[in-house]
C-alpha positions as a LaTeX table, in Angstrom:
\begin{tabular}{lrrr}
\hline
Residue & $x$ (\AA) & $y$ (\AA) & $z$ (\AA) \\
\hline
Unk1 & 149.21 & 123.14 & 154.72 \\
Unk2 & 152.07 & 125.71 & 154.81 \\
Unk3 & 152.55 & 128.88 & 156.76 \\
Unk4 & 150.77 & 131.64 & 154.82 \\
Unk5 & 151.64 & 135.39 & 154.64 \\
Unk6 & 149.48 & 137.77 & 156.68 \\
Unk7 & 147.47 & 140.52 & 155.18 \\
Unk8 & 149.86 & 143.41 & 155.30 \\
Unk9 & 148.92 & 146.17 & 157.67 \\
Unk10 & 149.88 & 149.86 & 157.64 \\
Unk11 & 153.22 & 149.21 & 159.42 \\
Unk12 & 154.35 & 146.51 & 156.94 \\
Unk13 & 153.15 & 148.56 & 154.02 \\
Unk14 & 155.08 & 151.62 & 155.20 \\
Unk15 & 158.31 & 149.59 & 155.60 \\
Unk16 & 157.89 & 147.96 & 152.20 \\
Unk17 & 157.43 & 151.42 & 150.54 \\
Unk18 & 160.56 & 152.66 & 152.19 \\
Unk19 & 162.52 & 149.49 & 151.13 \\
Unk20 & 161.33 & 150.05 & 147.59 \\
Unk21 & 162.55 & 153.62 & 147.78 \\
Unk22 & 165.99 & 152.78 & 149.10 \\
Unk23 & 166.47 & 149.76 & 146.86 \\
Unk24 & 166.09 & 152.01 & 143.76 \\
Unk25 & 169.08 & 153.90 & 145.10 \\
Unk26 & 170.88 & 150.69 & 145.76 \\
Unk27 & 170.20 & 149.46 & 142.26 \\
Unk28 & 171.48 & 152.77 & 140.77 \\
Unk29 & 174.67 & 152.64 & 142.94 \\
Unk30 & 175.48 & 148.94 & 142.24 \\
Unk31 & 174.65 & 149.07 & 138.54 \\
Unk32 & 177.24 & 151.75 & 137.79 \\
Unk33 & 180.70 & 150.42 & 137.08 \\
Unk34 & 183.15 & 151.77 & 139.56 \\
Unk35 & 186.80 & 151.09 & 140.34 \\
Unk36 & 185.86 & 149.25 & 143.51 \\
Unk37 & 182.76 & 147.40 & 142.15 \\
Unk38 & 184.53 & 144.09 & 142.30 \\
Unk39 & 185.57 & 144.67 & 145.86 \\
Unk40 & 182.02 & 145.60 & 146.84 \\
Unk41 & 180.59 & 142.40 & 145.31 \\
Unk42 & 183.28 & 140.19 & 146.83 \\
Unk43 & 182.69 & 141.77 & 150.34 \\
Unk44 & 178.94 & 141.30 & 150.11 \\
Unk45 & 179.23 & 137.64 & 149.13 \\
Unk46 & 181.86 & 137.04 & 151.81 \\
Unk47 & 179.73 & 138.74 & 154.42 \\
Unk48 & 176.74 & 136.58 & 153.47 \\
Unk49 & 178.81 & 133.41 & 153.73 \\
Unk50 & 180.33 & 134.38 & 156.97 \\
Unk51 & 177.06 & 135.53 & 158.52 \\
Unk52 & 175.08 & 132.40 & 157.55 \\
Unk53 & 177.74 & 130.03 & 158.80 \\
Unk54 & 178.27 & 131.94 & 162.05 \\
Unk55 & 174.62 & 131.19 & 162.96 \\
Unk56 & 175.53 & 127.47 & 162.69 \\
Unk57 & 178.57 & 127.93 & 164.95 \\
Unk58 & 181.19 & 128.11 & 162.16 \\
Unk59 & 182.90 & 131.35 & 163.19 \\
Unk60 & 185.55 & 132.61 & 160.70 \\
Unk61 & 187.50 & 135.81 & 160.08 \\
Unk62 & 186.69 & 138.26 & 157.36 \\
Unk63 & 189.83 & 137.16 & 155.56 \\
Unk64 & 188.80 & 133.48 & 155.63 \\
Unk65 & 185.39 & 134.36 & 154.18 \\
Unk66 & 187.10 & 136.44 & 151.46 \\
Unk67 & 189.46 & 133.52 & 150.76 \\
Unk68 & 186.46 & 131.18 & 150.33 \\
Unk69 & 184.86 & 133.58 & 147.80 \\
Unk70 & 188.11 & 134.06 & 145.93 \\
Unk71 & 189.00 & 130.45 & 145.94 \\
Unk72 & 192.30 & 130.89 & 147.75 \\
Unk73 & 193.83 & 129.12 & 150.67 \\
Unk74 & 192.47 & 130.06 & 154.14 \\
Unk75 & 194.19 & 132.24 & 156.69 \\
Unk76 & 193.24 & 130.42 & 159.84 \\
Unk77 & 190.07 & 128.42 & 159.24 \\
Unk78 & 190.48 & 124.66 & 159.00 \\
Unk79 & 188.64 & 121.44 & 159.15 \\
Unk80 & 184.84 & 121.58 & 159.23 \\
Unk81 & 184.81 & 125.38 & 159.46 \\
Unk82 & 186.66 & 125.77 & 156.26 \\
Unk83 & 184.69 & 123.02 & 154.59 \\
Unk84 & 181.46 & 124.75 & 155.61 \\
Unk85 & 182.62 & 128.08 & 154.20 \\
Unk86 & 183.89 & 126.79 & 150.86 \\
Unk87 & 180.84 & 124.52 & 150.36 \\
Unk88 & 178.47 & 127.36 & 151.11 \\
Unk89 & 180.36 & 129.48 & 148.65 \\
Unk90 & 179.75 & 126.86 & 145.93 \\
Unk91 & 176.09 & 126.66 & 146.79 \\
Unk92 & 175.60 & 130.45 & 146.81 \\
Unk93 & 177.52 & 130.93 & 143.57 \\
Unk94 & 175.29 & 128.27 & 141.99 \\
Unk95 & 172.18 & 130.06 & 143.23 \\
Unk96 & 173.28 & 133.43 & 141.84 \\
Unk97 & 174.06 & 131.82 & 138.49 \\
Unk98 & 170.39 & 130.57 & 138.36 \\
Unk99 & 168.99 & 134.10 & 138.87 \\
Unk100 & 168.41 & 134.73 & 135.18 \\
Unk101 & 167.79 & 131.19 & 133.94 \\
Unk102 & 164.43 & 131.47 & 132.03 \\
Unk103 & 163.78 & 127.72 & 132.30 \\
Unk104 & 164.46 & 127.30 & 136.04 \\
Unk105 & 161.77 & 125.73 & 138.23 \\
Unk106 & 161.82 & 125.03 & 141.96 \\
Unk107 & 161.83 & 121.32 & 142.38 \\
Unk108 & 162.60 & 118.88 & 145.23 \\
Unk109 & 165.51 & 117.45 & 143.30 \\
Unk110 & 167.04 & 120.92 & 143.05 \\
Unk111 & 166.67 & 121.54 & 146.81 \\
Unk112 & 168.32 & 118.21 & 147.55 \\
Unk113 & 171.17 & 118.90 & 145.15 \\
Unk114 & 171.76 & 122.32 & 146.77 \\
Unk115 & 171.84 & 120.66 & 150.14 \\
Unk116 & 174.39 & 118.17 & 148.97 \\
Unk117 & 176.58 & 120.98 & 147.75 \\
Unk118 & 176.45 & 122.62 & 151.13 \\
Unk119 & 177.19 & 119.47 & 153.23 \\
Unk120 & 179.04 & 117.18 & 150.96 \\
Unk121 & 182.08 & 117.36 & 153.25 \\
Unk122 & 180.33 & 115.35 & 155.92 \\
Unk123 & 178.43 & 112.19 & 154.69 \\
Unk124 & 177.14 & 111.51 & 158.27 \\
Unk125 & 174.92 & 114.56 & 157.81 \\
Unk126 & 173.04 & 112.86 & 154.93 \\
Unk127 & 173.81 & 115.42 & 152.32 \\
Unk128 & 171.22 & 115.50 & 149.49 \\
Unk129 & 168.79 & 113.24 & 151.46 \\
Unk130 & 165.66 & 114.02 & 153.46 \\
Unk131 & 166.06 & 113.31 & 157.17 \\
Unk132 & 165.51 & 109.71 & 158.04 \\
Unk133 & 163.20 & 110.34 & 161.01 \\
Unk134 & 162.06 & 112.80 & 163.59 \\
Unk135 & 164.18 & 115.83 & 164.41 \\
Unk136 & 164.35 & 118.40 & 167.16 \\
Unk137 & 166.01 & 121.83 & 167.42 \\
Unk138 & 167.97 & 122.22 & 170.72 \\
Unk139 & 168.83 & 125.36 & 172.59 \\
Unk140 & 172.43 & 124.67 & 173.54 \\
Unk141 & 172.34 & 127.26 & 176.34 \\
Unk142 & 169.26 & 125.82 & 178.01 \\
Unk143 & 170.06 & 122.21 & 177.00 \\
Unk144 & 166.45 & 121.71 & 175.95 \\
Unk145 & 164.48 & 121.10 & 172.72 \\
Unk146 & 162.73 & 124.23 & 171.52 \\
Unk147 & 161.17 & 122.89 & 168.33 \\
Unk148 & 159.94 & 119.64 & 166.93 \\
Unk149 & 159.71 & 119.37 & 163.17 \\
Unk150 & 156.71 & 117.79 & 161.48 \\
Unk151 & 156.58 & 113.98 & 161.29 \\
Unk152 & 158.97 & 112.33 & 158.74 \\
Unk153 & 156.03 & 111.18 & 156.48 \\
Unk154 & 155.01 & 114.80 & 155.96 \\
Unk155 & 158.35 & 115.97 & 154.60 \\
Unk156 & 157.87 & 114.99 & 150.91 \\
Unk157 & 154.24 & 116.25 & 150.73 \\
Unk158 & 155.10 & 119.51 & 152.47 \\
Unk159 & 158.17 & 120.12 & 150.25 \\
Unk160 & 156.09 & 119.37 & 147.17 \\
Unk161 & 153.57 & 122.01 & 148.34 \\
Unk162 & 156.34 & 124.45 & 148.96 \\
Unk163 & 157.79 & 123.91 & 145.47 \\
Unk164 & 154.34 & 124.35 & 143.88 \\
Unk165 & 153.77 & 127.56 & 145.83 \\
Unk166 & 157.14 & 129.03 & 144.65 \\
Unk167 & 156.42 & 128.08 & 141.05 \\
Unk168 & 152.89 & 129.54 & 141.06 \\
Unk169 & 152.13 & 133.24 & 140.25 \\
Unk170 & 151.57 & 135.38 & 143.31 \\
Unk171 & 150.36 & 138.85 & 144.18 \\
Unk172 & 152.46 & 138.94 & 147.30 \\
Unk173 & 155.46 & 141.32 & 147.30 \\
Unk174 & 158.71 & 139.60 & 146.44 \\
Unk175 & 160.12 & 140.23 & 149.92 \\
Unk176 & 157.15 & 138.52 & 151.48 \\
Unk177 & 157.42 & 135.57 & 149.06 \\
Unk178 & 161.09 & 135.09 & 149.91 \\
Unk179 & 160.45 & 135.45 & 153.68 \\
Unk180 & 157.64 & 132.76 & 153.52 \\
Unk181 & 159.94 & 130.34 & 151.57 \\
Unk182 & 162.57 & 130.88 & 154.24 \\
Unk183 & 160.07 & 130.33 & 157.06 \\
Unk184 & 158.42 & 127.27 & 155.60 \\
Unk185 & 161.66 & 125.51 & 154.77 \\
Unk186 & 163.14 & 126.08 & 158.19 \\
Unk187 & 159.88 & 124.91 & 159.86 \\
Unk188 & 159.54 & 121.82 & 157.73 \\
Unk189 & 163.17 & 121.05 & 158.70 \\
Unk190 & 163.51 & 118.53 & 155.98 \\
Unk191 & 167.21 & 117.60 & 156.46 \\
Unk192 & 169.28 & 116.11 & 159.21 \\
Unk193 & 171.44 & 119.22 & 159.30 \\
Unk194 & 171.90 & 122.47 & 157.36 \\
Unk195 & 168.21 & 123.47 & 157.38 \\
Unk196 & 168.96 & 127.07 & 158.34 \\
Unk197 & 171.59 & 127.54 & 155.70 \\
Unk198 & 169.27 & 126.05 & 153.08 \\
Unk199 & 166.39 & 128.31 & 154.10 \\
Unk200 & 168.57 & 131.40 & 153.93 \\
Unk201 & 170.03 & 130.37 & 150.61 \\
Unk202 & 166.58 & 129.80 & 149.23 \\
Unk203 & 165.43 & 133.19 & 150.45 \\
Unk204 & 168.28 & 134.72 & 148.44 \\
Unk205 & 167.39 & 132.68 & 145.41 \\
Unk206 & 163.76 & 133.77 & 145.40 \\
Unk207 & 164.78 & 137.52 & 145.49 \\
Unk208 & 167.42 & 137.00 & 142.89 \\
Unk209 & 164.89 & 135.34 & 140.58 \\
Unk210 & 162.37 & 138.12 & 141.19 \\
Unk211 & 164.99 & 140.79 & 140.19 \\
Unk212 & 164.53 & 142.76 & 143.32 \\
Unk213 & 168.23 & 143.70 & 143.13 \\
Unk214 & 171.23 & 142.41 & 141.40 \\
Unk215 & 171.78 & 138.83 & 142.69 \\
Unk216 & 175.01 & 139.73 & 144.56 \\
Unk217 & 173.04 & 142.18 & 146.73 \\
Unk218 & 169.94 & 140.23 & 147.68 \\
Unk219 & 171.16 & 138.41 & 150.77 \\
Unk220 & 170.31 & 139.46 & 154.35 \\
Unk221 & 172.57 & 136.77 & 155.84 \\
Unk222 & 175.08 & 139.33 & 157.13 \\
Unk223 & 172.28 & 141.02 & 159.12 \\
Unk224 & 170.99 & 137.65 & 160.43 \\
Unk225 & 174.57 & 136.73 & 161.45 \\
Unk226 & 174.71 & 139.94 & 163.56 \\
Unk227 & 171.21 & 139.53 & 164.97 \\
Unk228 & 171.27 & 135.80 & 165.71 \\
Unk229 & 169.31 & 135.99 & 168.94 \\
Unk230 & 166.55 & 138.06 & 167.49 \\
Unk231 & 166.42 & 135.57 & 164.56 \\
Unk232 & 166.10 & 132.66 & 166.95 \\
Unk233 & 163.50 & 134.47 & 169.03 \\
Unk234 & 161.14 & 135.33 & 166.16 \\
Unk235 & 161.28 & 131.87 & 164.79 \\
Unk236 & 160.41 & 130.47 & 168.27 \\
Unk237 & 157.59 & 132.99 & 168.56 \\
Unk238 & 156.01 & 131.96 & 165.25 \\
Unk239 & 156.73 & 128.24 & 165.56 \\
Unk240 & 155.53 & 127.82 & 169.15 \\
Unk241 & 157.50 & 124.61 & 169.66 \\
Unk242 & 156.16 & 122.42 & 166.80 \\
Unk243 & 154.67 & 122.43 & 163.38 \\
Unk244 & 151.83 & 125.02 & 163.51 \\
Unk245 & 151.37 & 126.43 & 159.98 \\
Unk246 & 148.08 & 128.08 & 161.17 \\
Unk247 & 150.12 & 130.46 & 163.34 \\
Unk248 & 150.39 & 134.19 & 162.58 \\
Unk249 & 153.52 & 134.84 & 160.49 \\
Unk250 & 153.31 & 138.66 & 160.89 \\
Unk251 & 156.15 & 138.88 & 163.49 \\
Unk252 & 158.32 & 137.07 & 161.08 \\
Unk253 & 157.43 & 139.30 & 158.15 \\
Unk254 & 158.17 & 142.37 & 160.14 \\
Unk255 & 161.61 & 140.98 & 161.28 \\
Unk256 & 162.55 & 140.21 & 157.59 \\
Unk257 & 161.39 & 143.56 & 156.34 \\
Unk258 & 163.49 & 145.26 & 159.02 \\
Unk259 & 166.45 & 143.02 & 157.91 \\
Unk260 & 166.14 & 144.08 & 154.34 \\
Unk261 & 165.68 & 147.71 & 155.15 \\
Unk262 & 168.80 & 147.73 & 157.28 \\
Unk263 & 170.88 & 145.74 & 154.84 \\
Unk264 & 169.96 & 148.03 & 151.90 \\
Unk265 & 171.21 & 150.94 & 153.95 \\
Unk266 & 174.35 & 148.95 & 154.75 \\
Unk267 & 175.12 & 148.45 & 151.09 \\
Unk268 & 174.95 & 152.16 & 150.42 \\
Unk269 & 177.19 & 152.79 & 153.44 \\
Unk270 & 179.70 & 150.18 & 152.24 \\
Unk271 & 179.82 & 151.59 & 148.79 \\
Unk272 & 180.52 & 155.10 & 150.27 \\
Unk273 & 183.28 & 153.70 & 152.46 \\
Unk274 & 184.91 & 151.85 & 149.51 \\
Unk275 & 184.80 & 155.07 & 147.50 \\
Unk276 & 186.82 & 156.85 & 150.19 \\
Unk277 & 189.13 & 154.01 & 150.83 \\
Unk278 & 189.87 & 153.37 & 147.13 \\
Unk279 & 190.52 & 157.11 & 146.48 \\
Unk280 & 192.95 & 157.22 & 149.37 \\
Unk281 & 194.69 & 154.01 & 148.08 \\
Unk282 & 195.13 & 155.44 & 144.59 \\
Unk283 & 196.72 & 158.55 & 145.99 \\
Unk284 & 199.14 & 156.52 & 148.10 \\
Unk285 & 200.13 & 154.36 & 145.07 \\
Unk286 & 200.68 & 157.42 & 142.88 \\
Unk287 & 202.71 & 159.30 & 145.50 \\
Unk288 & 204.93 & 156.35 & 146.18 \\
Unk289 & 205.45 & 155.40 & 142.59 \\
Unk290 & 203.95 & 151.94 & 143.06 \\
Unk291 & 202.44 & 149.78 & 140.30 \\
Unk292 & 198.80 & 150.56 & 139.76 \\
Unk293 & 197.95 & 146.90 & 140.31 \\
Unk294 & 198.86 & 147.37 & 143.98 \\
Unk295 & 195.88 & 149.67 & 144.66 \\
Unk296 & 193.76 & 146.70 & 145.73 \\
Unk297 & 196.41 & 145.65 & 148.30 \\
Unk298 & 196.66 & 149.13 & 149.70 \\
Unk299 & 192.83 & 149.45 & 149.78 \\
Unk300 & 192.66 & 146.15 & 151.64 \\
Unk301 & 195.22 & 147.38 & 154.13 \\
Unk302 & 193.30 & 150.60 & 154.75 \\
Unk303 & 190.25 & 148.45 & 155.24 \\
Unk304 & 192.11 & 146.56 & 157.89 \\
Unk305 & 192.52 & 143.21 & 156.15 \\
Unk306 & 195.44 & 140.89 & 156.07 \\
Unk307 & 196.91 & 139.92 & 152.80 \\
Unk308 & 198.66 & 136.83 & 151.50 \\
Unk309 & 200.76 & 136.28 & 148.32 \\
Unk310 & 198.06 & 133.97 & 147.01 \\
Unk311 & 195.35 & 136.63 & 147.60 \\
Unk312 & 197.45 & 139.39 & 146.00 \\
Unk313 & 198.34 & 137.42 & 142.88 \\
Unk314 & 194.71 & 136.41 & 142.49 \\
Unk315 & 193.32 & 139.92 & 142.09 \\
Unk316 & 196.53 & 141.33 & 140.49 \\
Unk317 & 196.78 & 138.48 & 138.00 \\
Unk318 & 200.52 & 138.17 & 138.42 \\
Unk319 & 202.97 & 135.35 & 139.06 \\
Unk320 & 204.01 & 134.31 & 142.61 \\
Unk321 & 207.46 & 135.92 & 142.18 \\
Unk322 & 206.09 & 139.20 & 140.94 \\
Unk323 & 203.57 & 139.20 & 143.75 \\
Unk324 & 206.36 & 138.75 & 146.24 \\
Unk325 & 208.32 & 141.63 & 144.77 \\
Unk326 & 205.21 & 143.88 & 144.87 \\
Unk327 & 204.52 & 142.98 & 148.47 \\
Unk328 & 208.10 & 143.54 & 149.51 \\
Unk329 & 207.84 & 146.99 & 147.87 \\
Unk330 & 204.77 & 147.78 & 149.98 \\
Unk331 & 206.72 & 146.65 & 153.07 \\
Unk332 & 209.67 & 148.84 & 152.09 \\
Unk333 & 207.28 & 151.78 & 151.80 \\
Unk334 & 205.99 & 151.01 & 155.28 \\
Unk335 & 202.46 & 150.36 & 154.07 \\
Unk336 & 202.38 & 146.71 & 155.02 \\
Unk337 & 204.10 & 144.69 & 157.77 \\
Unk338 & 205.09 & 141.01 & 157.28 \\
Unk339 & 204.03 & 138.38 & 159.78 \\
Unk340 & 204.40 & 134.60 & 159.88 \\
Unk341 & 206.94 & 132.40 & 158.30 \\
Unk342 & 207.36 & 130.66 & 154.91 \\
Unk343 & 203.97 & 129.37 & 153.62 \\
Unk344 & 202.32 & 130.94 & 156.65 \\
Unk345 & 203.56 & 134.45 & 155.67 \\
Unk346 & 200.99 & 137.16 & 155.45 \\
Unk347 & 200.91 & 141.04 & 155.57 \\
Unk348 & 199.16 & 143.29 & 157.90 \\
Unk349 & 198.35 & 147.00 & 157.53 \\
Unk350 & 201.01 & 149.27 & 158.90 \\
Unk351 & 200.43 & 151.80 & 161.67 \\
Unk352 & 200.19 & 154.46 & 158.92 \\
Unk353 & 197.36 & 152.64 & 157.08 \\
Unk354 & 195.53 & 151.97 & 160.40 \\
Unk355 & 195.60 & 155.67 & 161.22 \\
Unk356 & 194.47 & 156.57 & 157.74 \\
Unk357 & 191.56 & 154.18 & 158.12 \\
Unk358 & 190.35 & 156.19 & 161.14 \\
Unk359 & 190.41 & 159.39 & 159.10 \\
Unk360 & 188.50 & 158.05 & 156.04 \\
Unk361 & 186.18 & 155.46 & 157.59 \\
Unk362 & 182.91 & 156.13 & 159.25 \\
Unk363 & 180.89 & 153.63 & 161.31 \\
Unk364 & 177.55 & 152.23 & 160.04 \\
Unk365 & 174.50 & 153.68 & 161.91 \\
Unk366 & 171.44 & 151.39 & 161.68 \\
Unk367 & 168.55 & 153.36 & 160.17 \\
Unk368 & 165.33 & 154.16 & 161.94 \\
Unk369 & 162.68 & 151.64 & 160.97 \\
Unk370 & 159.41 & 153.20 & 159.81 \\
Unk371 & 156.74 & 152.78 & 162.41 \\
Unk372 & 159.19 & 152.06 & 165.33 \\
\hline
\end{tabular}
């Protein structure tokens, strides 16, 4: 027996209706090719990777998350943190590629393969294998166990039931199906480590497969990373300390609907900010007689990001030498400031770009949730 979705009440129905309304706007915005579309997609994936891994204690900068997405060298992340970021990038990229595969089916072997992709950097965590025995979730602050997963012998039957449920037709809304897949996987806790990351990745895959939005914009991991305590609290409320699939999942569904509602608004906000930032960057490049390929670097600077030679030449598609000349020109124009030495050299936005950011950038205001 798995956790089952509740019958949706007036509150949940109202939130779903509002999400459906706003996601049409998101779909319209993200489907139109724009000058900054690549930047928007890259930032959303980087935010998802950063958010999901921060929940597991792997805290990294925006620049390192972007480096993981772009396949360039990290700024500061190293060791297990960098391995976690880059491995999760591979898993998420794989998931997004499966979104439109007509022959795809949810299977236990697929789940185990995805787990291996995420944790292959540490064989002690049994990547790709079900956990060998009992497992507990600990609250590090209170130094106590807060959840005991179902007995080891139940893992395969429960995972088989979950795969069957995901492959079967359903009248439940897509957001509810994804939320329940997330809840069931994290409560079954089938792996020695990485269960949360797997559940969040599965959540994204279900939505991508359902076509709720373009795959790149389905994730709520950025939101969950910002609202970690609320995420833990609602799982604890529904789980009640051990495997209780008969418990009411309504608090979880409401939490997830709120997450999707907020994240959809955040995508619209981010697109609006990038429009303003990119327009300002193009103006600066034109006025300073800079090569058009440097717009991205100026836009990154306005956004407040650090830039490396490797990062610049990745998006500008130029050689290392030409990238160095372009970056020096940006320094000469007092748009970027060099920092670090030799291979550790990077470029920060100048005071001018920082001031410009304040004039074009507006903060995200979380929307009012229907019924609250």
